[in-house]
C-alpha positions as CSV (number, residue, x, y, z in Angstrom):
1,X,-17.2,-4.8,18.8
2,X,-16.9,-1.3,20.1
3,X,-18.0,1.0,17.8
4,X,-16.9,4.7,17.4
5,X,-19.5,7.2,18.6
6,X,-19.2,11.1,19.5
7,X,-18.6,12.1,23.0
8,X,-20.6,15.3,24.4
9,X,-17.5,17.9,24.8
10,X,-18.1,22.0,25.1
11,X,-16.6,24.7,23.4
12,X,-13.1,25.2,25.9
13,X,-12.7,28.9,25.6
14,X,-16.0,29.7,26.7
15,X,-15.7,26.9,29.4
16,X,-12.5,28.4,30.4
17,X,-13.7,32.3,30.4
18,X,-16.7,30.9,32.9
19,X,-14.2,29.0,35.2
20,X,-11.5,32.2,35.2
21,X,-14.0,34.7,36.1
22,X,-15.8,32.0,39.0
23,X,-12.3,31.3,40.2
24,X,-11.3,34.8,40.2
25,X,-14.7,35.9,42.1
26,X,-14.2,33.2,44.7
27,X,-10.4,34.1,45.6
28,X,-11.6,37.8,45.8
29,X,-14.4,37.3,48.3
30,X,-12.3,34.4,49.9
31,X,-9.3,37.3,50.5
32,X,-12.1,40.2,51.5
33,X,-14.0,38.0,54.1
34,X,-11.0,36.0,55.6
35,X,-10.8,38.5,58.6
36,X,-14.5,38.8,59.1
37,X,-16.3,35.3,58.5
38,X,-16.1,32.2,60.3
39,X,-13.7,28.9,59.8
40,X,-16.6,27.1,58.2
41,X,-17.2,30.2,55.3
42,X,-13.6,29.9,54.7
43,X,-13.7,26.1,54.2
44,X,-16.4,27.0,51.6
45,X,-14.4,29.0,49.6
46,X,-11.0,26.7,49.5
47,X,-13.4,23.9,48.3
48,X,-15.0,25.9,45.6
49,X,-11.4,26.7,44.3
50,X,-10.3,23.4,44.6
51,X,-13.6,22.4,42.6
52,X,-13.0,25.4,40.3
53,X,-9.5,24.2,39.5
54,X,-10.2,20.5,38.8
55,X,-12.9,21.7,36.2
56,X,-10.3,23.5,34.5
57,X,-8.3,20.2,34.2
58,X,-10.9,19.0,31.6
59,X,-10.0,21.6,29.1
60,X,-8.3,19.9,26.6
61,X,-6.7,20.6,23.0
62,X,-7.8,18.5,19.3
63,X,-5.3,19.4,16.8
64,X,-7.0,18.8,12.9
65,X,-7.0,15.6,12.1
66,X,-7.1,14.2,15.2
67,X,-9.2,12.5,18.0
68,X,-9.7,12.3,21.6
69,X,-10.8,9.0,22.8
70,X,-12.9,9.2,26.2
71,X,-12.8,6.7,28.8
72,X,-14.8,6.9,32.0
73,X,-13.1,5.0,34.6
74,X,-12.6,2.2,32.2
75,X,-15.7,2.5,30.1
76,X,-15.8,4.3,26.7
77,X,-17.3,7.4,26.6
78,X,-17.0,8.7,22.9
79,X,-14.4,10.6,20.8
80,X,-13.9,14.3,20.0
81,X,-12.8,15.2,16.6
82,X,-13.9,18.4,16.8
83,X,-10.7,20.6,16.4
84,X,-9.9,23.5,18.9
85,X,-10.3,24.2,22.8
86,X,-12.6,21.6,23.9
87,X,-14.0,21.3,27.6
88,X,-15.1,17.4,28.8
89,X,-15.8,15.9,32.2
90,X,-12.3,16.2,34.2
91,X,-12.8,12.7,35.1
92,X,-12.5,11.6,31.6
93,X,-9.5,10.0,30.4
94,X,-8.4,11.5,27.1
95,X,-6.2,9.5,24.6
96,X,-4.7,10.8,21.8
97,X,-5.4,9.6,18.2
98,X,-4.1,10.8,14.8
99,X,-6.4,10.7,11.9
100,X,-3.5,11.4,9.1
101,X,-2.8,9.5,6.5
102,X,0.3,7.5,7.0
103,X,3.0,5.4,5.0
104,X,4.3,2.0,5.8
105,X,7.0,0.2,3.9
106,X,7.6,-3.4,5.0
107,X,10.9,-5.0,5.3
108,X,12.6,-7.1,2.5
109,X,10.8,-10.7,2.9
110,X,12.3,-13.6,1.2
111,X,9.5,-15.8,0.6
112,X,8.8,-18.8,-2.2
113,X,6.8,-17.6,-5.1
114,X,3.9,-19.9,-6.7
115,X,7.0,-22.0,-8.5
116,X,8.8,-22.2,-5.5
117,X,11.3,-19.7,-6.6
118,X,13.0,-18.0,-3.4
119,X,12.2,-14.2,-4.2
120,X,12.3,-10.9,-2.1
121,X,9.8,-8.4,-1.8
122,X,8.3,-5.7,-0.3
123,X,5.5,-3.1,-0.1
124,X,4.2,0.2,0.9
125,X,0.9,0.5,2.6
126,X,-1.0,4.1,2.6
127,X,-3.1,3.9,6.0
128,X,-5.3,5.6,8.1
129,X,-7.5,5.3,11.3
130,X,-10.9,5.7,10.5
131,X,-12.2,4.2,13.7
132,X,-10.7,5.3,16.9
133,X,-13.0,3.0,18.9
134,X,-11.8,0.0,17.3
135,X,-8.3,1.1,16.8
136,X,-8.0,1.4,20.7
137,X,-10.0,-1.4,22.1
138,X,-10.0,-4.1,19.4
139,X,-6.3,-4.5,19.3
140,X,-3.7,-4.1,21.4
141,X,-1.1,-2.2,19.5
142,X,-3.0,-0.8,16.2
143,X,0.3,0.5,14.6
144,X,2.1,-3.0,15.4
145,X,-0.9,-4.7,14.0
146,X,-0.7,-2.8,10.9
147,X,3.0,-4.1,10.5
148,X,2.5,-7.7,11.3
149,X,-0.5,-7.9,9.3
150,X,0.6,-5.7,6.1
151,X,3.8,-8.5,6.2
152,X,1.5,-11.3,6.7
153,X,-0.5,-10.2,3.6
154,X,2.8,-9.7,1.4
155,X,3.9,-13.1,2.2
156,X,0.6,-14.4,1.0
157,X,0.4,-12.5,-1.9
158,X,3.8,-13.8,-2.9
159,X,2.9,-17.4,-2.5
160,X,-0.3,-16.9,-4.9
161,X,1.4,-15.5,-8.0
162,X,4.3,-16.5,-10.0
163,X,7.3,-14.4,-10.2
164,X,7.1,-14.2,-13.9
165,X,4.7,-15.5,-16.6
166,X,6.0,-17.9,-19.3
167,X,2.8,-17.6,-21.0
168,X,0.7,-14.4,-22.1
169,X,-2.4,-15.6,-20.1
170,X,-0.7,-16.2,-16.9
171,X,-0.4,-13.7,-13.9
172,X,2.6,-12.9,-12.6
173,X,3.9,-10.3,-9.8
174,X,6.3,-8.7,-12.3
175,X,4.0,-8.5,-15.2
176,X,0.6,-7.7,-13.7
177,X,1.4,-4.8,-11.4
178,X,-1.8,-3.2,-11.3
179,X,-3.9,-6.3,-10.7
180,X,-1.6,-7.4,-8.0
181,X,-1.4,-4.1,-6.4
182,X,-5.3,-4.4,-6.0
183,X,-5.8,-7.8,-4.5
184,X,-2.7,-6.6,-2.3
185,X,-4.8,-3.6,-1.0
186,X,-7.8,-5.9,-0.4
187,X,-6.3,-8.4,1.1
188,X,-4.6,-5.8,3.6
189,X,-8.0,-4.1,4.1
190,X,-9.4,-7.3,5.1
191,X,-6.9,-7.5,7.8
192,X,-7.1,-4.2,9.3
193,X,-10.7,-3.6,9.0
194,X,-11.2,-4.9,12.9
195,X,-8.6,-2.5,13.8
196,X,-10.6,0.3,12.5
197,X,-7.7,1.2,9.7
198,X,-8.4,1.8,6.1
199,X,-5.6,1.0,3.7
200,X,-6.1,3.7,1.1
201,X,-3.3,2.1,-1.3
202,X,-1.3,-0.8,-1.2
203,X,2.0,-1.4,-4.0
204,X,5.1,-3.7,-4.2
205,X,8.3,-1.6,-3.8
206,X,10.7,-4.1,-4.1
207,X,10.8,-7.4,-6.3
208,X,13.5,-9.8,-7.3
209,X,14.7,-13.0,-7.3
210,X,16.8,-14.1,-4.0
211,X,20.7,-13.6,-4.4
212,X,21.3,-17.5,-4.6
213,X,19.3,-17.9,-7.8
214,X,19.6,-14.8,-9.3
215,X,22.1,-15.6,-11.9
216,X,19.9,-19.0,-13.2
217,X,17.2,-16.9,-13.5
218,X,18.2,-14.0,-15.2
219,X,20.3,-16.5,-17.7
220,X,16.6,-18.0,-17.9
221,X,15.0,-15.0,-18.7
222,X,17.7,-14.3,-21.5
223,X,17.2,-17.5,-22.8
224,X,13.7,-16.6,-23.0
225,X,14.0,-13.6,-24.6
226,X,16.5,-15.0,-27.3
227,X,13.9,-17.6,-27.9
228,X,10.9,-15.3,-28.6
229,X,13.1,-12.9,-30.8
230,X,13.9,-15.9,-32.9
231,X,10.5,-17.1,-32.8
232,X,9.5,-13.8,-34.4
233,X,12.1,-13.5,-36.9
234,X,11.3,-16.9,-38.3
235,X,7.4,-15.9,-38.6
236,X,8.8,-12.8,-40.5
237,X,11.2,-14.3,-42.7
238,X,8.3,-17.3,-43.3
239,X,5.9,-14.3,-44.4
240,X,8.4,-12.6,-46.7
241,X,9.6,-16.2,-48.5
242,X,5.8,-16.8,-49.3
243,X,5.4,-13.3,-50.3
244,X,8.4,-13.3,-52.8
245,X,7.4,-16.8,-54.1
246,X,3.5,-15.1,-54.7
247,X,4.7,-12.3,-56.6
248,X,6.9,-13.9,-58.8
249,X,4.1,-16.6,-59.4
250,X,1.4,-13.5,-60.0
251,X,3.7,-11.9,-62.2
252,X,4.6,-14.6,-64.2
253,X,8.3,-13.6,-64.3
254,X,9.9,-17.3,-63.8
255,X,8.5,-20.6,-63.4
256,X,9.7,-22.5,-60.1
257,X,9.7,-26.4,-59.4
258,X,9.9,-27.7,-56.3
259,X,13.3,-28.1,-56.1
260,X,14.2,-24.4,-57.4
261,X,11.4,-23.3,-54.6
262,X,13.2,-25.1,-52.0
263,X,16.7,-23.7,-53.1
264,X,15.0,-20.3,-52.8
265,X,13.4,-20.8,-49.5
266,X,16.7,-22.0,-48.1
267,X,18.3,-19.0,-49.4
268,X,16.3,-16.5,-48.3
269,X,15.8,-18.0,-44.8
270,X,19.6,-18.1,-44.3
271,X,19.8,-14.2,-45.4
272,X,16.6,-13.2,-43.4
273,X,17.7,-15.4,-40.0
274,X,21.0,-15.3,-40.2
275,X,23.1,-13.0,-37.4
276,X,25.8,-12.1,-39.6
277,X,25.6,-10.5,-43.0
278,X,25.7,-12.8,-45.9
279,X,28.5,-13.3,-48.4
280,X,26.9,-13.5,-52.1
281,X,27.9,-16.5,-54.2
282,X,27.6,-16.2,-58.0
283,X,26.3,-19.5,-59.8
284,X,28.1,-19.4,-63.2
285,X,26.3,-22.7,-64.5
286,X,22.8,-24.0,-63.3
287,X,21.2,-25.0,-60.0
288,X,21.3,-28.5,-61.4
289,X,25.5,-28.1,-62.1
């Protein structure tokens, strides 16, 4: 693999002044002598002017957070990252590569999760070029490479997890966002490393069931929420009933046989677990009549 290395360059302002003075001196010398010198001297001055013009073509500007990849007849000659006016061999080709931080948001992809449910998912990746040589020479188009590999990583991520976990110890796309984001970042970085690109951050920006099953999955989520709520209500009610029986027994308020306990438990559970307020019934007799 071609690794980035620093190219040889000199400060452009100093070189510009030197070449400009040399060009002015050559032109002045040619004008002052053109009527008294031979044709060979005139040709030499013309060649000198042409050479100085070519050397001026070696000047180029490097902006902050930017690199210039140098090539000499197809051979990699190095990268210049020093900002400002620089000068290098005018025969070098100079390709501009941005080193700034960039965002890429993938399209909404329709894939199947770990359970086979069709979902829609999209992600945002924050990235930048860290090796200009790899970005230019290892892949054909590094920006398109980032796009394609990010979408491939998102697809693979979606198939590795369930959309929603039905048990507490299960990983899911919706319930474990931090862990899923770290997994996505690692997978994207592994894919982009060969292109000289660093994935600084990767997160899911859109997550939803596909439209054809969204309604059914919404009903499933609602049913799960109702069951979980009912389970907590029953657990609380049983605890309160147990506490009531224990307090009655400890304070010796009354003695209850098994049948009376069963009746009290039934009444308390109805009161505590019912969705509507209960209507009291006054018993004028005994529990046995």
